[in-house]
C-alpha positions as a Markdown table, in Angstrom:
| # | Residue | x | y | z |
|---|---|---|---|---|
| 1 | Met | 0.0 | 0.0 | 0.1 |
| 2 | Lys | 2.4 | 3.0 | -1.0 |
| 3 | Arg | -0.6 | 5.1 | -1.3 |
| 4 | Phe | -0.3 | 5.2 | 2.6 |
| 5 | Pro | 3.5 | 5.0 | 4.1 |
| 6 | Glu | 2.7 | 6.5 | 7.2 |
| 7 | Lys | 0.7 | 3.2 | 7.9 |
| 8 | Arg | -2.2 | 4.2 | 10.2 |
| 9 | Val | -5.9 | 2.2 | 9.9 |
| 10 | Phe | -8.4 | 2.5 | 12.5 |
| 11 | Ile | -11.1 | -0.4 | 12.7 |
| 12 | Thr | -14.1 | -1.1 | 14.8 |
| 13 | Gly | -15.5 | -4.5 | 15.5 |
| 14 | Ala | -11.8 | -5.3 | 15.9 |
| 15 | Ala | -12.1 | -8.0 | 18.4 |
| 16 | Ser | -13.2 | -10.9 | 16.4 |
| 17 | Gly | -14.1 | -12.2 | 13.4 |
| 18 | Leu | -13.2 | -10.0 | 10.2 |
| 19 | Gly | -12.4 | -6.7 | 11.9 |
| 20 | Arg | -9.5 | -9.1 | 13.8 |
| 21 | Ala | -9.0 | -10.7 | 10.5 |
| 22 | Leu | -8.2 | -6.7 | 9.0 |
| 23 | Ala | -6.1 | -5.6 | 12.0 |
| 24 | Leu | -3.9 | -8.8 | 11.5 |
| 25 | Ala | -3.6 | -8.8 | 8.1 |
| 26 | Phe | -2.2 | -5.0 | 8.7 |
| 27 | Ala | -0.1 | -6.0 | 11.5 |
| 28 | Asn | 1.8 | -8.4 | 9.0 |
| 29 | Glu | 2.4 | -5.2 | 7.2 |
| 30 | Gly | 4.0 | -2.9 | 10.3 |
| 31 | Trp | 1.2 | -1.1 | 10.2 |
| 32 | Arg | -0.2 | 1.1 | 13.5 |
| 33 | Ile | -4.2 | -0.1 | 14.2 |
| 34 | Ala | -6.4 | 1.2 | 16.3 |
| 35 | Ala | -8.5 | -1.6 | 17.4 |
| 36 | Thr | -12.1 | -0.7 | 18.5 |
| 37 | Asp | -14.5 | -3.1 | 19.8 |
| 38 | Ile | -17.4 | -2.9 | 22.9 |
| 39 | Asn | -15.6 | -6.2 | 24.7 |
| 40 | Gln | -12.5 | -5.4 | 26.5 |
| 41 | Gln | -11.3 | -8.8 | 26.8 |
| 42 | Arg | -11.6 | -10.2 | 23.2 |
| 43 | Leu | -10.1 | -6.4 | 22.5 |
| 44 | Asn | -6.9 | -6.9 | 24.8 |
| 45 | Glu | -6.6 | -10.1 | 22.9 |
| 46 | Thr | -7.1 | -8.4 | 19.0 |
| 47 | Cys | -4.0 | -5.7 | 20.1 |
| 48 | Gln | -1.8 | -9.1 | 21.7 |
| 49 | Leu | -1.6 | -10.8 | 18.3 |
| 50 | Ile | -1.2 | -7.5 | 16.6 |
| 51 | Glu | 1.8 | -6.4 | 18.5 |
| 52 | Glu | 3.1 | -10.3 | 18.3 |
| 53 | Gln | 2.9 | -10.1 | 13.8 |
| 54 | Gly | 5.0 | -7.3 | 14.1 |
| 55 | Gly | 1.9 | -4.5 | 13.9 |
| 56 | Thr | 1.7 | -1.8 | 16.5 |
| 57 | Ser | -1.6 | -1.4 | 18.1 |
| 58 | Leu | -3.9 | 1.0 | 19.8 |
| 59 | Asn | -6.4 | -0.5 | 22.1 |
| 60 | Leu | -9.8 | 1.8 | 21.9 |
| 61 | Leu | -12.7 | 0.4 | 24.4 |
| 62 | Cys | -15.6 | 2.1 | 21.7 |
| 63 | Asp | -19.5 | 2.2 | 21.7 |
| 64 | Val | -19.8 | 2.7 | 18.0 |
| 65 | Thr | -23.5 | 4.0 | 18.9 |
| 66 | Ser | -22.1 | 7.1 | 20.3 |
| 67 | Tyr | -21.2 | 9.4 | 17.9 |
| 68 | Ser | -19.3 | 11.5 | 20.5 |
| 69 | Ala | -17.1 | 7.9 | 21.1 |
| 70 | Ile | -16.7 | 7.6 | 18.0 |
| 71 | Glu | -15.5 | 11.2 | 17.4 |
| 72 | Asp | -13.1 | 11.3 | 20.4 |
| 73 | Thr | -10.9 | 8.4 | 18.8 |
| 74 | Ala | -10.7 | 11.0 | 15.8 |
| 75 | Leu | -9.2 | 13.3 | 17.8 |
| 76 | Ile | -7.6 | 11.0 | 19.8 |
| 77 | Leu | -5.9 | 9.5 | 16.5 |
| 78 | Glu | -5.4 | 13.0 | 15.4 |
| 79 | Glu | -3.8 | 14.1 | 18.5 |
| 80 | Arg | -1.4 | 10.5 | 18.5 |
| 81 | Trp | -0.1 | 9.6 | 15.2 |
| 82 | Gly | -1.2 | 13.3 | 13.4 |
| 83 | Gly | -4.2 | 11.2 | 11.4 |
| 84 | Val | -5.2 | 8.2 | 9.6 |
| 85 | Asp | -4.7 | 7.0 | 6.5 |
| 86 | Ile | -7.6 | 3.8 | 6.6 |
| 87 | Val | -10.9 | 3.9 | 8.1 |
| 88 | Ile | -12.5 | 0.6 | 8.6 |
| 89 | Asn | -16.6 | 0.9 | 9.5 |
| 90 | Asn | -16.7 | -2.6 | 10.6 |
| 91 | Ala | -18.5 | -3.3 | 14.1 |
| 92 | Gly | -21.9 | -5.1 | 13.3 |
| 93 | Ile | -24.5 | -7.6 | 14.3 |
| 94 | Ala | -26.7 | -10.0 | 13.1 |
| 95 | Asp | -30.7 | -10.9 | 13.6 |
| 96 | Ala | -33.7 | -12.5 | 12.2 |
| 97 | Gly | -37.2 | -12.5 | 11.6 |
| 98 | Pro | -41.0 | -12.0 | 10.7 |
| 99 | Met | -41.4 | -8.6 | 10.2 |
| 100 | Glu | -44.4 | -8.6 | 12.0 |
| 101 | Glu | -42.5 | -10.6 | 14.9 |
| 102 | Leu | -39.9 | -7.9 | 15.3 |
| 103 | Ser | -39.5 | -5.9 | 18.5 |
| 104 | Leu | -39.0 | -1.5 | 17.9 |
| 105 | Glu | -35.8 | -2.8 | 20.3 |
| 106 | Ser | -34.2 | -5.0 | 17.7 |
| 107 | Trp | -34.7 | -2.7 | 14.7 |
| 108 | Gln | -33.2 | 0.4 | 16.9 |
| 109 | Arg | -30.5 | -1.9 | 17.8 |
| 110 | Met | -29.8 | -3.1 | 15.0 |
| 111 | Leu | -29.9 | 0.2 | 12.8 |
| 112 | Asp | -27.4 | 1.8 | 15.8 |
| 113 | Ile | -25.0 | -0.6 | 15.6 |
| 114 | Asp | -25.1 | -1.8 | 11.5 |
| 115 | Leu | -26.3 | 1.3 | 9.8 |
| 116 | Trp | -25.7 | 4.5 | 11.9 |
| 117 | Ser | -22.3 | 3.3 | 13.4 |
| 118 | Val | -20.9 | 3.1 | 10.3 |
| 119 | Ile | -22.9 | 6.9 | 9.4 |
| 120 | Phe | -20.8 | 8.2 | 12.3 |
| 121 | Gly | -17.8 | 6.7 | 11.2 |
| 122 | Cys | -17.7 | 8.5 | 8.3 |
| 123 | Lys | -19.1 | 11.8 | 9.8 |
| 124 | Ala | -16.2 | 11.6 | 11.8 |
| 125 | Phe | -13.3 | 10.8 | 9.7 |
| 126 | Ile | -14.0 | 12.6 | 6.7 |
| 127 | Pro | -13.0 | 15.9 | 7.6 |
| 128 | Met | -9.3 | 14.9 | 8.9 |
| 129 | Leu | -9.4 | 12.9 | 5.7 |
| 130 | Lys | -10.0 | 15.7 | 3.8 |
| 131 | Arg | -7.3 | 17.6 | 5.6 |
| 132 | Gln | -4.7 | 15.4 | 5.3 |
| 133 | Gly | -5.1 | 15.2 | 1.4 |
| 134 | Gly | -6.6 | 11.7 | 1.2 |
| 135 | Gly | -7.3 | 8.7 | 2.3 |
| 136 | His | -9.4 | 5.3 | 2.5 |
| 137 | Ile | -12.7 | 4.6 | 3.6 |
| 138 | Val | -14.2 | 0.6 | 3.9 |
| 139 | Asn | -17.9 | 0.0 | 5.1 |
| 140 | Thr | -18.4 | -3.7 | 5.9 |
| 141 | Ala | -22.0 | -4.3 | 4.2 |
| 142 | Ser | -23.6 | -7.7 | 3.3 |
| 143 | Ser | -25.0 | -9.1 | 0.7 |
| 144 | Ala | -28.4 | -9.4 | 2.9 |
| 145 | Gly | -28.4 | -5.6 | 2.1 |
| 146 | Ile | -28.3 | -6.7 | -1.9 |
| 147 | Ala | -30.4 | -10.0 | -2.1 |
| 148 | Cys | -33.4 | -8.8 | 0.5 |
| 149 | Ala | -34.2 | -12.3 | 2.0 |
| 150 | Pro | -37.7 | -12.7 | 4.0 |
| 151 | Glu | -37.4 | -12.8 | 7.7 |
| 152 | Met | -34.1 | -10.9 | 8.0 |
| 153 | Ala | -36.0 | -6.6 | 7.3 |
| 154 | His | -33.8 | -5.2 | 9.4 |
| 155 | Tyr | -31.0 | -6.5 | 9.1 |
| 156 | Asn | -31.5 | -5.9 | 5.1 |
| 157 | Val | -32.6 | -2.3 | 5.8 |
| 158 | Ala | -29.2 | -1.4 | 7.6 |
| 159 | Lys | -26.7 | -3.2 | 4.8 |
| 160 | Ala | -28.5 | -1.7 | 2.0 |
| 161 | Gly | -27.9 | 1.7 | 3.8 |
| 162 | Val | -24.0 | 1.2 | 4.0 |
| 163 | Ile | -23.9 | 0.2 | 0.7 |
| 164 | Ala | -26.1 | 3.5 | -0.3 |
| 165 | Leu | -23.7 | 5.4 | 1.7 |
| 166 | Ser | -20.9 | 4.2 | 0.8 |
| 167 | Glu | -21.9 | 4.6 | -3.2 |
| 168 | Thr | -22.9 | 7.9 | -2.1 |
| 169 | Leu | -19.6 | 8.5 | -0.8 |
| 170 | Lys | -17.4 | 7.2 | -3.4 |
| 171 | Ala | -18.6 | 10.3 | -6.0 |
| 172 | Glu | -19.4 | 12.5 | -3.8 |
| 173 | Leu | -14.8 | 12.0 | -2.2 |
| 174 | Ala | -13.2 | 11.5 | -5.5 |
| 175 | Ser | -12.4 | 15.2 | -6.0 |
| 176 | His | -10.7 | 14.7 | -2.4 |
| 177 | Asn | -8.5 | 12.0 | -3.3 |
| 178 | Ile | -10.6 | 9.8 | -0.8 |
| 179 | Gly | -11.4 | 5.7 | -1.8 |
| 180 | Val | -14.4 | 4.5 | -0.4 |
| 181 | Thr | -15.3 | 0.5 | -0.2 |
| 182 | Val | -17.9 | -1.4 | 0.5 |
| 183 | Ile | -17.9 | -5.2 | 1.7 |
| 184 | Ala | -21.1 | -7.3 | 0.7 |
| 185 | Pro | -20.2 | -10.6 | 1.0 |
| 186 | Thr | -22.8 | -13.4 | 2.1 |
| 187 | Val | -22.4 | -16.4 | 4.7 |
| 188 | Phe | -18.6 | -16.7 | 5.7 |
| 189 | Lys | -16.8 | -18.3 | 8.7 |
| 190 | Thr | -16.8 | -15.8 | 11.5 |
| 191 | Asn | -18.8 | -15.4 | 15.3 |
| 192 | Leu | -21.9 | -13.5 | 14.2 |
| 193 | Gly | -24.2 | -16.0 | 15.2 |
| 194 | Glu | -23.4 | -14.9 | 18.8 |
| 195 | Thr | -25.2 | -11.6 | 18.0 |
| 196 | Leu | -28.3 | -13.4 | 17.4 |
| 197 | Val | -30.8 | -12.6 | 20.3 |
| 198 | Asp | -34.3 | -12.4 | 19.2 |
| 199 | Gly | -33.4 | -14.7 | 15.8 |
| 200 | His | -32.3 | -17.4 | 17.5 |
| 201 | Asp | -35.8 | -18.6 | 17.6 |
| 202 | Thr | -36.6 | -18.0 | 14.3 |
| 203 | Gly | -37.0 | -20.0 | 10.8 |
| 204 | Met | -34.1 | -17.6 | 9.6 |
| 205 | Gly | -32.4 | -17.7 | 12.4 |
| 206 | Arg | -31.4 | -21.3 | 12.4 |
| 207 | Ser | -31.1 | -21.4 | 8.8 |
| 208 | Leu | -28.5 | -18.6 | 9.3 |
| 209 | Leu | -26.6 | -20.8 | 12.3 |
| 210 | Lys | -26.7 | -23.7 | 10.3 |
| 211 | Glu | -25.2 | -21.5 | 7.0 |
| 212 | Leu | -22.6 | -19.9 | 9.4 |
| 213 | Glu | -21.7 | -23.8 | 10.2 |
| 214 | Arg | -21.7 | -25.3 | 7.0 |
| 215 | Ser | -19.4 | -22.6 | 5.4 |
| 216 | Thr | -16.0 | -23.1 | 4.3 |
| 217 | Val | -14.8 | -19.1 | 3.3 |
| 218 | Thr | -13.2 | -17.4 | 6.1 |
| 219 | Ser | -12.6 | -13.9 | 7.4 |
| 220 | Glu | -8.8 | -14.4 | 6.2 |
| 221 | Gln | -10.1 | -14.7 | 2.4 |
| 222 | Ile | -12.8 | -11.9 | 2.8 |
| 223 | Thr | -9.8 | -9.9 | 4.0 |
| 224 | Glu | -7.4 | -10.7 | 1.2 |
| 225 | Gln | -10.3 | -9.2 | -1.3 |
| 226 | Thr | -10.5 | -6.5 | 0.6 |
| 227 | Leu | -7.1 | -5.2 | 0.9 |
| 228 | His | -6.4 | -6.4 | -2.7 |
| 229 | Ala | -10.0 | -3.3 | -3.4 |
| 230 | Ile | -8.3 | -0.6 | -1.0 |
| 231 | Gln | -5.1 | -1.0 | -3.4 |
| 232 | Lys | -7.3 | -1.3 | -6.6 |
| 233 | Asn | -9.6 | 1.8 | -5.6 |
| 234 | Lys | -12.4 | -0.2 | -6.6 |
| 235 | Leu | -15.6 | 0.0 | -4.8 |
| 236 | Tyr | -17.0 | -3.3 | -4.2 |
| 237 | Val | -16.3 | -6.3 | -2.6 |
| 238 | Leu | -18.4 | -9.0 | -3.2 |
| 239 | Pro | -16.5 | -12.1 | -2.6 |
| 240 | Gln | -18.0 | -15.2 | -2.9 |
| 241 | Lys | -19.8 | -16.4 | -6.3 |
| 242 | Asp | -23.6 | -16.5 | -4.5 |
| 243 | Ala | -22.7 | -12.8 | -3.9 |
| 244 | Lys | -21.9 | -12.1 | -7.5 |
| 245 | Arg | -24.9 | -13.9 | -8.9 |
| 246 | Ala | -27.5 | -12.5 | -6.5 |
| 247 | Trp | -26.1 | -9.3 | -7.1 |
| 248 | Arg | -26.3 | -9.6 | -11.4 |
| 249 | Met | -30.0 | -11.0 | -11.6 |
| 250 | Lys | -31.6 | -8.3 | -9.4 |
| 251 | Arg | -29.9 | -6.1 | -11.4 |
| 252 | Phe | -30.7 | -7.1 | -14.9 |
| 253 | Phe | -34.0 | -8.9 | -13.6 |
| 254 | Pro | -35.2 | -7.6 | -10.5 |
| 255 | Glu | -39.3 | -8.7 | -11.2 |
| 256 | Leu | -37.8 | -12.2 | -11.6 |
| 257 | Tyr | -35.4 | -11.9 | -8.9 |
| 258 | Phe | -38.0 | -11.5 | -7.0 |
| 259 | Asn | -40.5 | -13.9 | -8.1 |
| 260 | Leu | -38.1 | -16.4 | -7.9 |
| 261 | Leu | -37.5 | -15.3 | -4.4 |
| 262 | Ser | -41.2 | -15.9 | -3.3 |
| 263 | Val | -41.3 | -19.2 | -4.2 |
| 264 | Leu | -38.2 | -20.4 | -3.0 |
| 265 | Tyr | -39.0 | -19.1 | 0.5 |
| 266 | Arg | -42.5 | -20.6 | 0.0 |
| 267 | Lys | -41.0 | -24.3 | -0.7 |
| 268 | Arg | -38.6 | -24.2 | 1.3 |
| 269 | Leu | -35.9 | -24.4 | -1.3 |
| 270 | Trp | -32.1 | -22.9 | -1.5 |
| 271 | Val | -31.0 | -21.6 | 2.3 |
| 272 | Phe | -34.3 | -21.6 | 3.6 |
| 273 | Ser | -33.9 | -25.3 | 3.4 |
| 274 | Asp | -33.2 | -26.0 | 7.2 |
| 275 | Met | -36.0 | -22.6 | 8.8 |
| 276 | Asp | -38.6 | -25.5 | 9.6 |
| 277 | Lys | -35.8 | -27.7 | 11.3 |
| 278 | Pro | -35.0 | -27.6 | 14.6 |
| 279 | Val | -30.9 | -26.0 | 15.4 |
| 280 | Ala | -28.6 | -28.4 | 16.1 |
| 281 | Pro | -27.7 | -29.2 | 19.3 |
| 282 | Gly | -24.8 | -27.0 | 20.1 |
| 283 | Thr | -25.4 | -24.3 | 18.1 |
| 284 | Glu | -27.7 | -22.4 | 19.7 |
């Protein structure tokens, strides 16, 4: 990453999963990593791994649902490092359930963590990146924001918002030498299932847990494609074939796509095949 000789990156949700994988990938290249999360114990583990792999860690406990908390981290980075080169808004949770059963509290929690935290991160750091004369923003969304599968309304809405925000900023910030990348994977090996609250007892929640268990795609593979996208200043990271298929079909054949999705859901085919089956022991 010759564009960023200072080697400074800020990552939310760095305590585990994709956030940790990203942090360790930057550590292997000798970067300074401002690792943030709300889970202090896991964050400490991530920072220890960063140091062991050749990076420099800055351990910052941060509630991403608070704009003032994210703004404070931006100020800390400007004071200690003179700024930051790459901002990765990665923190997120998952949940599922039929629309009529989703509580307003579930909606608020989902939007606060999966959408508002990304908005906060962009708003807090863009002025700094502009003052520096450039940088890069990476926002973690999901293919769910494209596919819009049933029984995931609040998750789909949040992730679609992240994609729309990223697309908007790609054009808005280009003249300031600020690149934008949005990650939109399907299911991959991660601890995202731990964040399911109401969704554990829903059909789609059970199906999601089984898909997470079956997946052979790792956080490290998603990370590799993300780093390549940053290097090439690419907007979209659609790491898996099913993500690319959903993207193309919805774009070119939108009516057919949703008619097909309705049939698959109604007949419990494809990813919906396990919705009516009990979850396997040990995956609750």
